[in-house]
C-alpha positions in Angstrom: 5.0 13.2 -0.3 6.5 15.7 2.2 7.2 14.9 5.9 3.8 16.6 6.7 1.6 13.9 5.2 -0.3 16.7 3.3 -0.1 17.1 -0.4 -1.9 18.2 -3.6 -4.7 16.1 -4.9 -6.6 15.4 -8.1 -9.7 17.5 -7.2 -13.1 17.2 -9.0 -15.4 20.2 -9.3 -18.6 20.7 -11.3 -17.7 21.4 -14.9 -20.9 23.3 -15.4 -24.2 23.9 -13.6 -25.4 25.7 -10.5 -23.1 25.7 -7.5 -25.9 27.0 -5.3 -27.7 23.7 -5.8 -24.5 21.6 -6.0 -23.2 22.4 -2.4 -24.9 21.1 0.7 -23.9 21.2 4.4 -22.0 18.4 6.2 -24.1 15.2 6.6 -23.9 15.2 10.4 -25.7 18.5 10.9 -29.4 19.1 11.7 -29.8 15.4 12.6 -32.9 16.1 14.7 -34.3 18.6 12.2 -35.5 16.7 9.2 -37.2 19.8 7.9 -33.8 21.3 7.1 -33.0 18.4 4.7 -36.6 18.6 3.3 -35.8 22.3 2.4 -32.6 21.2 0.8 -34.5 18.7 -1.3 -36.8 21.4 -2.5 -34.0 23.7 -3.4 -32.0 21.0 -5.3 -34.9 19.5 -7.2 -33.6 17.6 -10.2 -30.2 19.4 -10.4 -26.9 17.6 -10.0 -26.0 18.0 -6.3 -23.8 16.7 -3.6 -27.1 16.0 -1.8 -27.4 12.9 -4.1 -24.0 11.5 -3.1 -24.0 11.8 0.7 -26.2 10.2 3.4 -27.5 12.8 5.8 -27.4 11.3 9.3 -31.0 12.4 9.8 -31.9 9.5 7.5 -29.8 6.8 9.3 -32.7 5.6 11.4 -35.4 5.5 8.6 -34.9 1.8 8.0 -33.7 2.3 4.4 -29.9 2.8 4.8 -28.9 0.0 2.4 -31.1 1.5 -0.3 -29.8 5.0 0.3 -26.2 3.7 0.0 -26.9 1.8 -3.2 -28.5 4.9 -4.8 -25.6 7.0 -3.7 -23.1 4.7 -5.3 -25.1 4.5 -8.5 -25.4 8.3 -8.7 -21.6 8.6 -8.2 -21.0 6.4 -11.2 -23.5 8.3 -13.2 -21.9 11.6 -12.3 -18.5 10.3 -13.3 -19.7 8.9 -16.6 -21.9 11.9 -17.4 -19.2 14.5 -17.6 -20.5 16.3 -14.5 -16.9 16.9 -13.3 -13.8 18.8 -14.3 -10.6 17.3 -12.8 -7.9 19.6 -11.5 -4.9 17.4 -11.3 -2.2 17.8 -8.6 -4.0 20.8 -7.1 -4.6 22.6 -3.9 -7.5 25.1 -3.4 -7.4 28.2 -1.2 -10.9 28.8 0.2 -12.5 31.9 1.6 -15.7 31.0 3.4 -17.9 33.9 4.5 -19.7 32.6 7.6 -23.3 33.5 8.6 -21.9 36.2 10.9 -20.1 37.8 8.0 -16.6 36.9 9.0 -14.2 35.1 6.6 -12.7 31.8 7.5 -9.7 30.8 5.3 -8.6 27.3 4.5 -6.4 25.2 2.2 -7.7 22.0 0.6 -5.6 19.0 -0.3 -5.2 15.4 0.7 -3.9 13.8 3.9 -2.0 10.5 4.0 -4.0 8.2 6.3 -0.8 6.3 7.2 0.0 9.4 9.2 -3.3 9.3 11.2 -4.1 7.4 14.3 -7.1 8.1 16.4 -6.1 5.9 19.4 -6.0 7.8 22.8 -2.2 7.4 23.1 -1.4 8.4 19.5 1.8 10.4 18.7 1.1 10.6 15.0 1.2 13.7 12.8 -2.6 13.7 12.6 -4.6 13.0 15.8 -8.2 13.0 16.9 -9.4 15.9 19.1 -12.1 13.9 20.7 -12.7 10.3 21.8 -13.6 8.1 18.8 -16.8 6.1 19.3 -16.0 2.8 17.5 -19.7 1.9 16.8 -20.1 5.1 14.8 -17.5 4.0 12.3 -19.3 1.0 10.6 -22.3 3.0 9.1 -19.9 5.6 7.7 -17.5 2.9 6.4 -20.5 1.2 4.7 -21.2 4.4 2.8 -17.5 4.6 1.7 -16.9 0.9 1.0 -18.3 0.8 -2.6 -18.2 4.5 -3.3 -16.2 5.7 -6.2 -15.9 9.3 -4.8 -15.3 11.0 -1.5 -16.6 14.4 -0.5 -14.9 16.0 2.5 -16.3 17.8 5.5 -13.1 17.1 7.4 -11.2 20.1 8.8 -7.7 19.8 10.1 -6.4 22.5 12.5 -2.8 23.7 12.6 -1.2 25.6 15.5 0.2 28.5 13.4 0.1 31.8 15.4 2.1 33.7 12.8 -0.3 32.5 10.0 2.7 31.3 7.9 0.8 28.6 5.9 -2.5 30.0 4.9 -2.0 33.8 5.3 0.1 34.2 2.1 -2.4 32.3 0.0 -4.6 35.5 -0.2 -2.3 36.4 -3.1 -3.7 33.6 -5.3 -5.9 35.0 -8.1 -7.1 32.0 -10.2 -10.7 32.0 -9.0 -12.6 28.8 -9.6 -15.9 29.4 -7.8 -17.7 32.3 -6.1 -21.3 31.7 -4.9 -23.9 31.9 -2.1 -24.4 28.7 0.0 -28.0 27.5 0.5 -30.1 27.8 3.7 -28.1 30.5 5.4 -24.7 29.0 4.9 -23.0 32.3 3.9 -20.7 32.4 0.8 -17.8 30.4 -0.6 -15.1 31.8 -2.9 -12.0 29.7 -3.9 -8.8 29.9 -5.9 -6.5 27.4 -7.4 -3.1 27.6 -5.7 -0.3 28.3 -8.1 3.0 26.5 -7.9 4.8 29.3 -6.1 2.2 29.7 -3.4 2.0 25.9 -3.1 5.7 25.5 -2.5 5.7 28.3 0.1 2.8 26.8 1.9 4.4 23.4 2.1 7.7 24.9 3.3 5.8 26.7 6.1 3.9 23.5 7.0 7.1 21.5 7.2 8.5 24.0 9.8 5.4 23.4 11.9 5.9 19.6 11.5 8.8 19.9 14.0 6.3 20.5 16.8 4.8 17.7 18.9 1.5 17.8 17.0 0.9 19.0 13.4 -2.7 18.4 12.6 -5.6 18.1 15.1 -8.9 17.0 13.6 -11.2 20.0 14.2 -14.2 18.6 12.4 -15.2 15.3 10.9 -13.4 13.1 13.5 -15.5 10.1 12.8 -15.5 10.7 9.0 -11.7 10.6 9.0 -11.7 7.5 11.2 -14.1 5.8 8.8 -11.8 6.7 5.9 -8.9 5.2 7.8 -10.9 2.0 8.5 -11.9 1.7 4.8 -8.3 2.2 3.8 -7.1 -0.5 6.2 -9.7 -2.9 4.9 -8.7 -2.2 1.3 -5.0 -2.6 2.2 -5.7 -6.0 3.8 -7.5 -7.2 0.8 -4.9 -6.0 -1.7 -2.0 -7.5 0.3 1.5 -6.4 1.2 3.0 -3.6 -0.9 -0.3 -2.2 -2.0 0.0 1.0 0.0 1.3 3.1 -2.9 -1.4 1.9 -5.3 -4.5 2.6 -3.3 -6.4 5.8 -3.8 -8.2 5.2 -0.5 -4.9 5.8 1.3 -5.7 9.5 1.2 -8.6 11.6 2.3 -9.5 15.1 1.0 -9.4 17.7 3.8 -9.4 21.4 4.5 -6.6 22.8 6.6 -7.5 25.7 8.8 -5.4 27.8 11.2 -6.5 27.5 14.8 -5.8 31.2 15.1 -8.1 32.3 12.3 -10.1 35.2 13.7 -13.3 33.8 12.2 -12.8 30.4 13.9 -14.7 30.1 17.2 -15.3 27.1 19.3 -19.0 26.7 20.0 -20.3 24.2 22.6 -22.2 21.1 21.5 -25.2 20.6 23.7 -27.0 17.4 24.6 -30.7 16.6 24.1 -32.1 13.4 25.5 -35.3 11.9 24.0 -37.7 9.2 25.3 -36.7 9.7 28.9 -38.4 10.7 32.2 -36.7 14.1 32.8 -37.7 14.4 36.4 -36.3 10.9 37.2 -33.1 11.6 35.2 -32.5 14.9 37.2 -33.0 13.0 40.4 -30.6 10.4 39.4 -28.0 13.0 38.5 -28.3 14.6 41.9 -27.8 11.2 43.5 -24.8 10.4 41.4 -22.6 13.3 42.4 -21.6 14.2 46.0 -23.0 17.6 47.0 -24.8 18.1 43.7 -28.0 20.1 43.6 -30.5 21.6 41.1 -31.2 25.3 41.2 -34.5 26.5 39.6 -35.1 29.5 37.4 -35.7 31.8 40.4 -32.6 30.5 42.3 -34.4 28.2 44.7 -32.6 24.9 45.5 -34.8 22.1 44.1 -32.8 19.2 45.4 -29.5 17.9 46.6 -27.8 14.6 47.1 -27.7 15.1 50.9 -31.1 16.7 51.2 -29.5 19.8 52.6 -30.9 23.2 51.8 -27.7 25.0 51.2 -24.0 24.3 50.5 -22.8 27.8 50.9 -20.9 29.0 47.9 -19.5 25.6 46.9 -21.0 25.7 43.5 -19.4 29.1 42.8 -15.9 27.7 43.4 -13.6 27.7 40.4 -13.6 24.0 40.1 -17.4 23.5 40.3 -19.5 22.7 37.3 -22.7 24.5 36.5 -24.7 23.1 33.6 -28.0 24.6 32.4 -30.9 22.4 31.5 -34.3 22.8 29.9 -37.4 20.6 29.9 -41.2 20.8 29.7 -41.4 22.1 33.3 -38.9 25.0 32.7 -35.2 25.7 33.0 -32.6 25.4 35.8 -29.0 24.7 36.6 -27.3 21.5 37.7 -24.6 22.4 40.2 -21.8 19.8 40.8 -19.3 21.2 43.3 -16.9 18.3 43.2 -16.9 17.1 39.5 -15.0 14.0 38.5 -13.7 15.5 35.2 -11.8 18.6 34.1 -14.5 19.8 31.7 -18.3 20.0 32.1 -18.8 17.8 29.1 -16.7 15.1 30.6 -18.7 15.1 33.8 -22.1 15.1 32.1 -21.2 12.6 29.3 -19.9 10.0 31.7 -23.2 10.0 33.6 -25.3 10.1 30.4 -23.5 7.1 28.8 -24.2 5.0 31.8 -27.8 6.2 32.3 -28.8 5.6 28.7 -27.2 2.1 28.7 -29.2 1.1 31.8 -32.5 3.0 31.4 -32.8 3.6 27.7 -33.5 6.7 25.7 -31.8 8.4 22.9 -29.2 11.3 22.8 -28.5 13.8 20.1 -25.7 16.4 19.9 -27.1 19.8 19.0 -25.6 23.2 18.0 -27.2 26.4 19.1 -28.9 27.4 22.3 -32.3 28.2 20.9 -32.9 24.9 19.0 -31.5 23.0 21.9 -34.0 24.5 24.3 -36.8 24.1 21.8 -36.0 20.3 21.5 -35.5 19.9 25.3 -38.9 21.4 26.1 -40.7 18.6 24.1 -42.5 15.9 26.1 -40.2 13.1 27.2 -37.1 15.2 26.5 -34.5 17.2 28.4 -31.7 19.4 27.1 -28.3 20.2 28.7 -26.5 23.3 27.6 -22.7 23.2 27.9 -20.2 26.1 28.0 -17.7 26.8 25.2 -14.1 25.6 25.4 -11.2 28.1 24.9 -9.7 27.1 21.5 -6.2 28.2 22.7 -6.2 25.2 25.1 -6.8 22.7 22.3 -3.3 21.6 21.2 -1.7 21.6 24.6 -4.6 19.6 26.0 -4.3 17.0 23.3 -0.5 16.8 23.6 -0.8 16.5 27.4 -3.9 14.4 27.9 -4.9 12.9 24.6 -8.3 13.3 22.9 -11.0 15.3 24.6 -14.4 13.8 25.5 -16.5 13.3 22.3 -18.5 16.2 21.0 -16.7 18.7 23.3 -16.8 21.6 20.8 -17.9 22.7 17.4 -16.2 25.1 15.1 -19.0 27.6 14.6 -22.7 27.2 14.2 -24.3 24.4 12.2 -24.8 26.7 9.2 -21.1 27.5 9.2 -20.0 23.9 8.9 -18.1 22.8 5.8 -20.3 22.4 2.7 -19.6 19.6 0.2 -18.1 21.2 -2.9 -14.9 19.4 -3.9 -14.7 15.6 -4.6 -12.0 13.1 -5.3 -11.9 9.6 -6.8 -11.1 6.8 -4.2 -11.4 3.9 -6.7 
């Protein structure tokens, strides 16, 4: 193990069969669009697929979670016993992912040592969370992993590598292992086994980066990696002192991506609230923030916390927050001239957490403006559309202030999220 905590892994890939039906998108996507997962079901049919060994979060509230998990664990055992997989021992994989916009995002797949990961807000570890970790989101994911014999990653770790020293040279790898179109608008995936020479050079470059204050920032899969950590700590406690070097669960399979990859864009993650009174919620927001007001679609001031008709240009000041919203009555903008947080997401999320706890309702985190507005316009719903974060601010923000508010950004559209392809034994 190098000083980076990252290393080659024993990676499982389908030995035969149809990659197009094997690979499905990350389980935490399309959580309010069950029709997406129904379409995936129709495409997969009876073929071996990662759809059978993951639990889409859209199914977490259907009342059958324990049965889903039992079926997943059984299917994993059947796949391992049925010669579904070919194992590539001590391997790294170089991935070229063609996104839905046609651009190519490049990554390096291997395993990360969970001893080097700490998601606490004051962490100084090699691997750190980019967003606040919601502890009650860990147990359901940990339950999926607890008796699982396999892991399938949608975790992406970002490196701050402006010279592209780690992943750039891997374009010279030529041992192609898959090349196929991803289902339901996910683009294309092509990958190569990394030869020993390229592997050594990538690790050397990564070790140079390890001298910086932060090596890996979890760009995607924050809670999945936190669940892997919780599972490992549970296994370690059961196995007793000195068990660290024997547990397969000590590691998690990840994809490393350069923050400066030209195809990598930070998309905002919007908020949709369900089972609420949108008019009452908007009124409460205005009352919660000094000087706040709501501007309608035609620019009229709908309300303010001081019942004044105009606050001059306060909401156009550099520090003011302007947050779009959509509900059954139309669209507008929430103006907060004196926000309590640096980012719009921090201002809004702080209010919503308290509101939902006191008055009830449900929140979902949604990618894409159109689907967010569509959901927000349904009866008893309201959507808030947040601005995108500049990705160049990420590492210095985490180093200076710790994790960002949860669900601050998404790396690309939902269709461009990582698809499950590779697997690894964790028992």
